[in-house]
Each structure stands twice: as C-alpha cells, then as structure tokens.
N, C-alpha and C positions, 0 to 999 in steps of 0.2 A: 973913081968915086961915082961919076955921073952914070956910068954903065951900071953899077951896083944899084944905085938909086932907081934908075929906069927900070931895072929888072924886078926890084921889089914892088914898084908902083904897077908894073905890068901884071905881077902875081896878084896883087890886092884887086886890080881891076878885073882879073879872071875870076877870083873868089866872089866879088860882088855880082858879077854877070851870072854865075852859077846860082848864087842865092836868089836872085831875082827870078831865075829860070825855074826854081823849085815851086813857085807860086805860093809860098808860105809867109812871106814878109807881111802881107796884109793882116795876119794875125799875131805874128810873133812880135811886132813892133807895139801894137796896143797892149799885148799881154805884159811885155817888159815895163811899159809905162804905168800899167795898173799896179805891178808888183812894187815898183819904186815908190808910187804915190802911197800904197798901202803901209809900207814901211815908215814913211815920213809921218802919216797920220796916226799910226800906232805908237810910234816913239813920242810924239807930241801929247797924245791922250794918256798914256800910261808909260812914263819913262821907267825903265827897270823891270818891265813886264817881260817874263821869259816863256811862258806857256804859250801865249797867243803868238809871240814872236816866232816860236818854234813851228807853230802851225803855218804861219805865212811863209816861211822859208821852206818848209816841207811842200807846200802846195805850188810854190814857185818852181822847185826842182822837178816835180812830177809833170806840171803843165808845160813848162818850157822845154823839156826834154822829149815830149811826145812827137809823133809824126802825124801829119794830116793826110787822111786818106781820100784820095781823088778817085778811086775806083770802087765799084761793089766788092770785087774780089778781095781787096785789101781790107775793106770794112768789115766784111763778114768773116773772112777766113784767117786774117793777119798775115797774108802773103804779101811780098813786096819789100822795100827798102826799109831797113830800121835806123836807129840812131847813127850806129857806127858806120854803116854804109853812106849815110847822108853825109856824114862828116868827111868821109874818104872821097866822096864826090866833090864837096866843096873845095877842099884843099889840095887834092891830087887830080882830080878830074876823072876818076874812075867812073864809068858809066853805071848808073843805077839800073837794077834788074827790073824789067816790066813783064812778069810772067802772065799777064792777062792779054798780051797781044798774041794774036793767032799765028804769027810768024816767030814767036819767042823760041830761041834755041833751047836745047836740053840743059846746058850749062846756065843759062839765064833763069830756067825755072828751078834748078837746083838751088842757086844763089837766093832766089825769092821764096823758098819754101820754109815752113816753120821746122826748125831743126830741134835736136835733144836739148841743146844748152838754152833754148827759149822755152820749149815746152815743159821740160822737167821742173825748173824753178816756178814757172807760172802755176802748173798744177799743184806744186807743193804749197805755194804761199797763198793761192785763193782758197785754201781750206784751212789756213790759219786765221779763222775768223777772230775778230775782237771778242765776239761772244763766247768763242771756243776757249779761248785763253782764260777769260773770266770764269767759264764754267769749269774748266780743268782746275782752276785755283779753288773754286767753290767745293769741288769734289775732293781736292787736296785737304780741305778743312774737316771733311767727314772721315776720309779713309787714308790719308797720307799719300805716299807715292803710289799706292794701289788706286787712288782716286784718279791720278792721271791715266793710269792703265785702263780703268773703266771707260774714261771718256775716249781713250784711243780705239776702243772696239768699233766706235762708228767709222774710224778710218779703215776698216775693211773695205769700205766703199770704193777705194782706190783699186785694189786688185779685181774686185767684182765688176766695176765699171770697164776697166781696161779689157779683161777677158771677154766681156760681152761686146764692146765696141770692135775687138780685133775679129770676133767671129762674124759679126754682122757685115764687116767690110770684106773680109778675105774668103769667107764661105758662102755668105748669102748675097753680098754686093750691094747692100744698103749704104747710103751716104749720110743719113741723118736718122735720129730716133723717130721723129715724127713721120718720115716717108715709110719706115717700116710698119709703124702702127697703122698709117692710113691704108697701106696696101693689104695688110692682114685683117685689120679689125674695122676699116671703113671710117667714114667721115665723122659720125657721132662719137667714136672712141677718140679720134684725133682732137676734136674739139675739147672733149673732156680731159684729155691729158694736157692740152694747152692750158686750161683753167687751173689744173693742179700745179702746173709749172709757174704760173703767175702767182699763185698763193704762196709757193715757196720763195720766189724772187722777191715778193713784196715783203716776207718775213725778214729776208735778209737786210733790207734797207734799215728798218726801225730797230731791229734787235742788235745791230752793229753800231749805229749811231749813239744810242743811249749810254753804251759802254764807254765811248770817248768822252761823251758829256760829263761823266761822273768825274773826270780829272779836271773839269773847269768849274765845277761847283759842288760842294758837299751836299746841297740841297737839290731835289729835282724841281723843274718847272720855274727856275729863277732865269733872269735875262741872260746871265753867262751860260747856263745850261742850254737854253734854247739856241743861242748863237752857236755853241759848239755842235749841237744836233745839225742845225742847217748846214754848217760849214763842212761838216763830215759827209753829207749828202751831195753838196754842191760841188766841191773840189773835184771828186772823181767824175761827176757827170760832165764837167767842163772838158776834160781831156778825152773822155770816151766820145762825147758828141763830135769832137774833131777827128778822131781816128779809129773809132770802132775797136774791133778786136785786135788790130795792130797796136793801137795806144795801150789797150789792156795787157798784152803780151809784154810790150817793152817796159812799161812801168812795174809790171810783175817781177821782172828780172831784177830791176833795181831794188825793189821792196824785199825781195827774197834774200838778198845779200845783206841789207840792213837789218832785217829781222833776225837772221842768225847772229850777226854781230852784236846786236843789243841783247839777245838772249844771254850770251856768254858774259857780257858785262854785268848783267843783273845777277846771274848766278854767283859771280865773283863778289859783288856787293852783299847779298844775302849770305853767302858763306862767311864773309868777315864779321858778320854780326851774330852768327850762331857759334856757341861754344864747340869747338872740335872742327870748325871749318865746314867746306861744302859737303864732305862725306856725312857729317852729322845731320844734314837736312833729310837724307834718305833713311837715317836709323832712328830719328826722333819719334817718340810716342808720348803723348799726354799722360798726365797722372791717371785719368779715368779710362785710357785706352781709346782707340778709334771706334767709330760706329761699327755695328755689325752689318752684314749684308753685302759686302764688296763683290763676292762671287756672284750673287743674284744679279746685281746691277751690271757686271760684266757680261753675264749671259744674255741679259736684255739688249745691251748696245751691239753685242755681236750678231745677234738675231737680226736686228734692223739693219746693221752695217752690211751683212752678206746678202740679204734677201730683197730688201725693198728700198732702204734709205738712199742708195746712190741714184736711183732712177727718177726721183722727183727733183733733183738738183741739176738744172741745165748748164750751170757753171762747170760741173764735172763732166757730164756726158757730152757736151759740145766739144770739149777738148779731146775726146777719145776718137773724134772724126777728124782731127788736125794731123799734120805730118804723115810720114810713112807709117804703115801698121806696125812694124817691128820697132821703129823709133818711138812710136806713142807707147808701146807695151813697156819697153825699157824706161821711158820717162815716168810713167804712172807707177811702176813697182818701185823705182828708186825715189821719186818724188813722195810718194805715199808713205814709204819707210821713214824718210826724213821728217815729213809732217807728223807722223805719230810719236816720234822720239821728241820732237819739238813740244808737242802737247803734253807728253808725260813729264817733261823736265819743268814745264810751267806749272805743275801742281806744286812745285817749290814755294811759289807766293803764298798759297793757302797753307802750306805746312809752316812756314815762318809766321804767317798771321796767327796761327794757333799758339805758337811759341811766344811771340811777342805781345800779342794783345790779348792773350788768354780767354779767347772765345771761339767758338765752333760753329761752322755752318753758316757763314755770312758772304756777302758778295765781296770777295777778298781784294781785288786788284787795287782799286783807289785807296781804301784804308790802309793796306800795307804799304803802298808807294809813299803816302804821307808820313807813316811811321818811320821809314827809312831815311828820310831826309831829303833836301832838294835835288841832290844829284841823282839819286835812285828814282825819285818821282819823275825827273825829266826823262830818264831812259825808259822807264816803264810806260810814260805817256807817249814816247815815240814808238814803242812796240805796239801800243793800242792803236795809234793812228796808222802805222803800217799795215797792221792786220785788218783793220776796219776798211781802210780805203782800197787795199788789194781785193777784198772780198766785194765791196760795193761796185768798183769798176767791173769787175767781172759779171757781177750781176746785171749792171747796165748792158754789157756786151751781150749777154744771153737774152735779154728781154728785146734788145734790137733785132736779134735774129728771129726770135719768136713772133715778133711783130711784123717786121719787114719781109721775111721770107715765108714763114709757116702759116700765118694768117693771111698776109696780103697775097700769098699764092693762090688764094681762092678767088681772086679778082685779076682781070685782064688789064694790067697797065699799059702804057704806051711801051711799044718795043717787045712785048711779050707775044711770041709767036707759037706758043705751045697749043696742041690739040686737046689737051685734057688738064684741067685746072686741078690744084692741089698744092700741098706744101711743096716748097722749092728747095733745092739743094743750094748751098753757097757757091758751089762751083759751076752751077748752070749761067755762066756769064753771058751767053747768048740771048737769054731771057730776062736776067736780073739787071735792072737798070738803076740810075740815081733816084728815081721815084721811090724805089723800095728803101734805098737809104734814107730818103726824107722821112718815110713813115717810121723807120727805125729810130731816127732822131727824136721825133715827136713822142714816141713810146718811153724813151729814156727820160724825157722831161716829165711825163705825166707819172711814171714810176717814182721819181725823186719826190714829187709833190705828195703823192698818196701815201707812199711809204713813211714819209717824215711825219705827216698828220696823224698816223696811228699812234704815235707816243702819247697822244692825248688820252688814249684808253689804256694801253698796257706798256709797261717799261721793264718787264722781267724777261731778261733774254733767255733764261733757261727754258721758258715755255716754248721758245721758237724751235728748240730742238726736241724735246720730249714730245710735245703735242703734235707738231708737224710730222714727225716721224710715225707717230701712231695713225694720224689722219690718213696717210698716204700708203699704208701697208698693202692695200689692195692693188697697187700697180706692179707689185713684185712678181706675183705668180704668172700673169699674162705676158709680162715682158721676158721673163725667162723661158717661157714656152716658145717665144720667137726662135729661140736657138734650135728647136728641133721640128720647126714648122716645115711640113711637106708641101712643096710647091709643085705646080704642073711641070712634068719633065720635058715638055716641048711647048711652044707658044700655042694657047688655045686647046691643048690635049684634054684638060679637065680630068686629070688623074690625081689632082693634089687636094689638099683640104680646102673647104669652102671658107670664104669670108666670114668672120664671126664677131659682129659688134658686141654682142652680149657677153662674149668671152672676156672682153675688157670691162665692159660698163658694170656688170653684176659685181665682180670682186672689187671694183672701185667704190661702188656705192656701200658695199659691205664694210670696206676699210673706213669710209667717211664716218659711217655710223659709230664704229668702235672709236675713232678719234673724237667725235662729238662728245660721246659719254665721257671719255677720259678728260677732256678739256672742261666739261661742265664741272666734274669733280674738283678741278683746280680753280676756276674763276666764277662759277655760277653763284646763285643766290643760296644762302644757308639750307633752305629746303631742297634746292636743286642739287647742291653738293651731297646732301645726305642721301638722296635718291639714287645718284650716280655712284656713290661710294658703295651703297648696299648692293647695287647690281653687279659690280666688279668683285665684291668681297669673296663670293664662293670660289672664284678661279684663281685665288692668290697662290704663287709658287715662290719657294725659298723663304728667305727671312730678311729682315730690314726694311728700309724705306722704299725699295724697288720690288717688293714682292707683289704688289698690285700691278705695277707697270709690267713685269715680266709675264705673269699669268695671263693679263688681258692681251698682250701681244702675241703669246703662244696661241691663245684660243683664236684670236682675230686672223692671224696668218693661216691657221688651219682652215678656218671657214672661207677665207678669201680663196684658197686653193680649191675647196669644194666647189665654190661659186664659179671659178674659171672653168673647171671641167664641166660643170652644169651647162654653162654657155656654150662650150664647145660642143656638147651633145646635142643641144637644141638646134644649132645650125647645121650640123652634119646629118642629123636625122630627121628633123622636123621643118624648121624654117630655112630652106636650103638656098643659100646664095650662090654667086659664081665661085668655082675654084679660082686660086690665085696664081697667076704667072710670077715668076722670080724676076728680079732685075736681070737683064740679058747679059750683064758682065759683072765680074768680081774684081777686087783689088789684088795685085801682086803683093806679098807680104813684105818684100824687100824694096821694091821700087815704088809701090803705089800706083802703078800703071794699070789701066783697065784691061782685064782678060776676058774674052768672050766665052759663053758657055757653049758646049756641043749642041747643036740644033738651033742656037740662037744667032748664027751668022746673019748679018744684015738687019738685025733688030738693034736700034740704038735708043738710048735715053739721054737724059740731061747730065748723067754721070761722066759721059764722054765730053770733056772740055773741048769747046770750040768745034763740036761735032767731028772730032779726030776719029778715025777708025781705030779699033783696038788692035794691038800688035800680035797678038797670038791667040790660039784657041787652048782652053783648059784641056789638059791631058785626061 
C-alpha cells in the first residue's frame, strides 16, 4: 500500500513539476479564479438565468483550453504544441515539440506543424460568421433554400483563395500576400492593401457582435445588448492575446465540432415543428411564392466570390500560407465545401420564420429562436456565439499579423538584422522577435475597441457583406495578375516585368469609388440615396432586388480590369521602374521545404527558416 501511495504521490509531483515548467500557471490560476467568481456573482445577481450562464461557461471553455504562445513562430503561424500535446506532456512526459529551435529534428518540426485536422476545421468555422448565418436566414425568408445557395456563392472564395495561395507558394515562392504585393507593386500598393485589410477586419468585429447581442435583448442599445456586444468582442480577444494564431486554431477546432453538432440539433427541432418533418423545410413555399431574382443574386455572389472577395479577407488568405501546400489545398476544398453546406442548411431558420411568423425578409435568427421555445433558443444562441467568436478570434489573429509583421516590418526593431525593410514573413524567426508580438497584441486591443464602437453608427450586418465586397472589387484583377507575373529569369537580369504600383492603385481606387456609390445608396441622406440610385440604374442586370447590385458589380469589375491593364502599360512603357526578381526559392508541394530556382544558388531570403540551405534545385 505504501509503495502504491508513494508511486501516486511521485506521479503527482511529476505532473506538478511539468505544469510549473510550462510557464502557464501564472495566467491559468487567475483565469480559473475569475471564472469561479463570475459564476458566483451571476448566480447571486440573476438566479435561473441561462443565456448569460451559457456565455460564461462557453468563455471559460475557450479561454482555459487555449495555449500560451511564448515564441513568435507559435504566435504568428500556430506551430508548436497544442492542447492534446500539452496534456500528453503533463501526464506522460512526452516531450513538447519546439520547431522554432535551430537544431529541431525533422520529426519535431512535423509534430509542431499545422496539419489537415487543424487547418480544415479552422478554415471552415472561421467563415461561418454569425452574420453569415443571420444573412443566410434572411435570404431564406426571401428565396427559401435557394437563398442559402445564393449566400453560399460567396464561399467560392475558398477554392479561389486556395488555388491562388498554392500557386504563390509552389510556383512563385512567396510566403505571404503582402510580400508578393510589395515585390511586384511596391510600397504604396502594400500600404493601400493593408488599409483595405484593416477595413475588412474592422467590419468583422461589429457585424458579428451585433448578431449575438440580438439574443440578449429584443431592443438595440439596451444595457443587456451592450454587455453582449462587449462580451462577444472581449472573450476572443483574451485568448488570442495569450496565444495568437495558435489559440485561434485550437479553439477553431473545438468550435467547428460544436457548430456542426448544434446545427443538426436545430434542424431536428425545426423539423419537428414543420408539418411533414425536416424534408418539408426544403419544399415549403408561402402562399404568395418566394421573391423573384434568386438567379440574379446568385450571379452577383459568384462574381464576387470568384474574382475579388477572398483577397480582402486576411482571415482566409493568411491560412492559405499555413501547413504544407497540398495539405492546405485539401483543407480548403473540403472545409469550404462543408462551410457552404452549413450556410445552405441554415437558410432553414428563415424558411421556418416565414412559415411560423407569417412575414418575409426580416433579420430572422433571434425572432425565430424565440418562437421555437427556450431549448431551441439556447441552441441557436450557442451557434451564434460559436460562429461569432470563431470569426472574431481569427480576425484578431489576422490583425496581429498585419500590424506585428507587415506594418512593423518597415521598422528596424531590436534583433532585426535584415538589409532591406518591408513586410516580414512569419517564418523569418531570425529577425522576428517578441517586440513584434507586443505590437501585435496592442493591435488586437485597438481593433476590439474601435470595432465595437462602430455599432453606435450601424448595426445592419448585411451591409458588411454586400458593401465591403463591392468596395474592394478593385483588388481582384491585380492580385490574379500576380499568377502570371513575369519575373527576372536570373538575379538582376532585368528581363522581367517592371514593378508597377499604379497597376494595383488604379483598380483599387476604381473599386472604392463603386463601393462608395453603392454604400451611399444604402445609408446616405435621402437626396444622396436618390443621386446614387440614379447613377446605378442604367446598368441594372437581371430581375429582383439584386439587379442593381449585379449590374454595378459587373461594370465595376470590368473597369477595374481596364484600370489594371492601364497601370501595367504605364509602368512598362512610360514610368519605368526596376524589373522584379522572384523569390530565390519555392515550396515543395508535398513537404513544404524550400527548393532553390536554377541560377539562384547562393541567394537566400527569410523564407529559409534559420538560414538553412535549401535541399535541392528545381528541375
């Protein structure tokens, strides 16, 4: 008996020693204490309250399961030990991987990299926005299940972004979108692109928090509504501040599982309320029929989803540079397909709303949840929290990379030994230090505050999709042109295309003009709305409520393409800048290892982690 007790005590001592060795007790103990205190206060203040209790438990599960990133590589790329690896280390003593170490073995790097079962659910759940579910339900009130298909048209962004990222990595050798833009289009274009990304990320904060807030108050701007808005922004900020991309990826996996589970529970509940069961949801049609123009709306969403929409979402494009190229491709195609199906199925909320509430085209999620009773309300609330926080945490991850690497890369911080300043790759760990992580964390706090305050101005989540997609149509043509960019065949040979800032700037300004006009028609003064509507009216295409949106986007994309070609001609023929050298190495599609280009032997950049020499020459 004594031997057994001593053995158990020794095992507990070993676990305690390993826990102290992780360096995470300093924040886990206060977090557990805050969680327990919060439960006590909430129970005392509002006994029997379920919605807020659900949020507290959900926040605790996400925050307490996250990992603390102690290295820039883990913070910006998500590489390193995850939750299960940490538990395995604590209880069995299995060594944790440290892929950032110069002497790390191939096996250690493999264990620490982002794999399919991490990236696929992360990519999937980060695009199941709370506003997307709400908008799919809204479109369901207009066009039935076809409304979900319409909204899923924007999810063509998955294959578009994946194919682009794969080409950039394996054919051209770029390690991030900003580094490619800076190389081919110059510093002004990179700054403009960064501002566009900030606009998108800022949109994601307010447009997702307001959807969750609708479940805590039937009226906007009440105390409960504001508390829900703030909590929706603060909870993901806390765990992303701790772990960066690693926290985002780990919590995304958890939330992807929960999101799918809650979806099928909700479908079952709605099906039980519909005469004829679940199948009746998809065949139901109101007495007056659905709105006309679903095909027109689908054309508009496919146009943006394929040509421009994916490239203004850093949450999506950042993930195309994670994991091995082939793994990323599979993750995005499968994850994107699941996400699109998820969104289509969620149009059922709007369809049931038309059936049960006998009204069409309203913001459906919260009213339908209340009409279904407390059980359905709780589950739909959980789905909205899941989708909102998974999107917002990824938004924080993207803004941290944008500020900490791509903007801060223009400044020489301590430990940075580069000869040329500019956007930094997250794998450049010889120059990226904890100062960059500190800047990233400050950016998360700033975005949380600024994004939340905007709900004082606008609370319509649909505007964040239609308006922002129109506003940034100009980035599509120049970014797709990167795929066919002709670089110098040898270092300094000057037989490639010249750097062309106007090739990026002109179409972006054109797209912004089209977006401003469209936005004015939606939120301007009565006279401004009339003027903007009159300007767009001659270009309408199709039928129904999306005919202006489709026509204006077709015209805008065409003119943005013309502006791209005009900028290209100016720089190749008139304003001649230097021709562009390519990155000296590309990624192997299977292994992700760097492979040097013929003629570029001995030329290295920050893509080669720890200044390792590349393994072979491209055939």
